[in-house]
C-alpha positions in Angstrom: -9.2 -0.7 -34.7 -7.8 -2.7 -31.7 -6.6 -0.9 -28.6 -2.8 -0.8 -28.5 -1.3 -3.1 -25.9 0.6 -0.2 -24.3 -2.7 1.6 -23.7 -4.3 -1.5 -22.4 -1.5 -1.9 -19.9 -1.9 1.7 -18.7 -5.6 1.2 -18.2 -5.1 -2.1 -16.4 -2.9 -0.4 -13.9 -5.2 2.6 -13.7 -8.2 0.4 -13.0 -6.4 -2.0 -10.7 -7.0 -5.0 -12.9 -10.7 -4.5 -13.4 -11.3 -5.7 -17.0 -14.8 -4.3 -17.1 -13.5 -0.8 -16.2 -10.7 -1.1 -18.8 -13.3 -2.1 -21.4 -15.5 0.9 -20.5 -12.5 3.2 -20.7 -11.8 1.9 -24.2 -15.5 2.1 -25.2 -15.4 -1.6 -25.9 -17.2 -4.6 -24.6 -15.6 -6.9 -22.0 -15.0 -10.0 -24.2 -12.7 -8.6 -26.9 -10.7 -6.7 -24.3 -10.3 -9.8 -22.1 -9.3 -11.9 -25.2 -6.7 -9.2 -26.2 -5.3 -9.2 -22.7 -5.1 -13.0 -22.6 -3.3 -13.2 -25.9 -0.7 -10.6 -24.9 2.0 -11.8 -22.4 2.8 -8.2 -21.4 -0.9 -7.4 -20.8 -1.5 -10.7 -19.0 1.4 -9.9 -16.7 0.2 -6.4 -16.1 -3.3 -7.8 -15.2 -1.7 -10.3 -12.8 0.5 -7.6 -11.2 -2.3 -5.1 -10.9 -4.6 -7.7 -9.2 -1.9 -8.8 -6.8 -1.1 -5.2 -5.9 -4.8 -4.5 -5.3 -5.2 -7.6 -3.2 -2.1 -6.6 -1.2 -3.5 -3.1 -0.6 -6.8 -4.5 0.6 -5.2 -7.1 2.8 -3.0 -4.3 4.4 -6.1 -2.1 4.9 -7.9 -5.1 6.5 -5.0 -5.7 8.9 -4.8 -2.1 9.8 -8.5 -2.0 10.5 -8.2 -5.1 12.6 -5.3 -3.7 14.6 -7.3 -0.5 15.2 -10.0 -2.6 17.0 -12.5 -3.4 14.2 -13.9 -6.6 15.5 -15.5 -7.6 12.2 -12.1 -7.2 10.5 -10.4 -9.2 13.2 -12.9 -12.1 12.9 -12.7 -12.0 9.1 -8.9 -12.1 9.2 -8.8 -15.0 11.7 -11.3 -17.0 9.6 -9.6 -16.4 6.3 -5.9 -16.4 7.3 -5.8 -18.5 10.4 -8.5 -21.1 9.7 -10.3 -20.0 12.9 -13.8 -21.4 13.3 -16.6 -20.6 15.7 -18.1 -23.5 17.5 -21.5 -23.8 19.1 -21.7 -26.4 21.8 -25.1 -27.6 22.9 -25.4 -29.4 26.2 -28.6 -31.2 26.9 -29.3 -32.9 30.3 -32.3 -34.8 31.6 -34.6 -34.1 28.6 -37.5 -36.4 28.2 -37.9 -36.4 24.4 -41.4 -37.9 24.6 -42.6 -34.6 26.1 -41.2 -32.5 23.3 -43.4 -31.0 20.5 -42.8 -31.9 16.9 -41.2 -28.4 16.4 -38.9 -28.9 19.4 -37.9 -32.3 18.1 -37.1 -30.9 14.6 -35.0 -28.1 16.2 -33.1 -30.6 18.3 -32.5 -32.9 15.3 -31.3 -29.9 13.3 -28.9 -28.8 16.0 -27.5 -32.4 16.3 -26.8 -32.6 12.6 -24.9 -29.3 12.6 -22.7 -30.2 15.6 
């Protein structure tokens, strides 16, 4: 017997859009639950809304953590939302490459290909 759409929608909200958790709560496998949700406009909307709400909550928690001084959260936010990138600049002066070992030459070649 299929799980009623109303019950699926309740579980979607309860489990914040995690279909695997919804399936476990229904004692069903993931695939039939996902198919049933996809075929129902109401359940599809509930899934979208639950995932958006969860994403918003996580983003707000990240921002709060960053504002409280969490350096990792600050860097993550800048990289993801502000397109911030770290740059590594290598400055080499007066190097006689003929005196470098094979390992040093490979390291130098690798550094040049990155920059």
